[in-house]
N, C-alpha and C positions, 0 to 999 in steps of 0.2 A: 134680489139684486139680478140675478142670472136672466131673468125673465126679461129686465128692461136692456140689459146688454144685448140679448137676443132680439129685442124689438127695433132696435136700430143698427143690427148687425156691426156690432164693435169692431169686428175683426176687420171689418170693411174700412173702418176708420183708422185703424194702424196700417193698412195699405194705402191710404190716401195721404197719410202723413207726409211722404216725401215730397209732395206737391206743395204744402204749405211750408215744409223747410227750404223748399226752392225760392219760393216766393221771399221767405225771411232773409235768405243768404244774398238775394238779387237786392233787397231793400237796404241791407247795412255794407252791401259790396264798395259802393262809392265813398262811403264814409265809415271806415272801420271802427272810429271811436262810438258809433252808434249801438256797437254791439254790447251785450250783456247777457248773463245766463238767465238773469231774471226777466228780462225782456222776452228772452227765447221761450221761458217756461210759460209767459203770459200768452204767446203766440200761438203755443201747444194747446193751452187751455181754452182760448178763443176758437180753435178749429173744431176740438171736441165738442164744445158747447154749442156752435152753430150747427154741426152736422147731427148731433143728438136731437136738436129742436127741429131740424127740417126732416129727419127721417121718421122722426115721431109723428111729427105733423101729417105726413103723408100717409103714413099708416092709419092715423087716425081719420084723416078724410076719406080714405078708402076702405073703412070698415064695411060699408052696406056692400059694395061690389064684391070685397074679399069674403064675406060669407056667404056668397051663392056661388063663389068659383071653386070648383073640387081641389084646385092647386094650392088656393091661399086660404081656403076656410080654417085651417088650424093655426092660421097665425095668432098671436098673441091677443089682440083686442077681439076679432070675431069668435074667437073659441072661448073667451070670457076668462082668460089667465091674467089679464091686466084690464080691469074695469075702466070704462071710458073718463070716469071721474079722475081716476088716478093717472091715466094718460094725458089728459089736460092738464094736471099738475106738473108731470115730468115734463111736458113741453114747456110750461110757463116757467119753472124753475131753471130749466136751461137757457130760455131765452134772457131772463134776468141776469144770470150769471154771465152769460155772453156779453151782455150791454154793459154790465158792470166791469168786466176785464178789459173791454175795448176802452172804456172810459179811462180807465186806469192807464192804460197804454198812451192814449192821446194826450190826457190832461197832464199826466204826471212823468212821461217819459222823458221829455228833455231836462227836467230838472233832476230826477232820482237815477236814471239808468246810463248816464255816462260814466 
């Protein structure tokens, strides 16, 4: 698990979280009745899943370039710490979870989150 958190630089996800929270706050600011802690949790999950998928995909696509660069050749995929097959699985799972969570916010938001 630690290798996957390093692959996507999870500490940077935590750093980027205030930007997602600003967007959420602006979204519910005009209509305070739209706020719910459950919806807030889903927004946080969407942000984490989307960023994980994007960062892992970027690392996967750049693996050949990273393997010949002295500065990046020790990254998880070029170094073989995470196999390409498992990187693809990690990307796919995060994309599916992002889509599912987003769908849940959009389709059921008005009915369940007020």
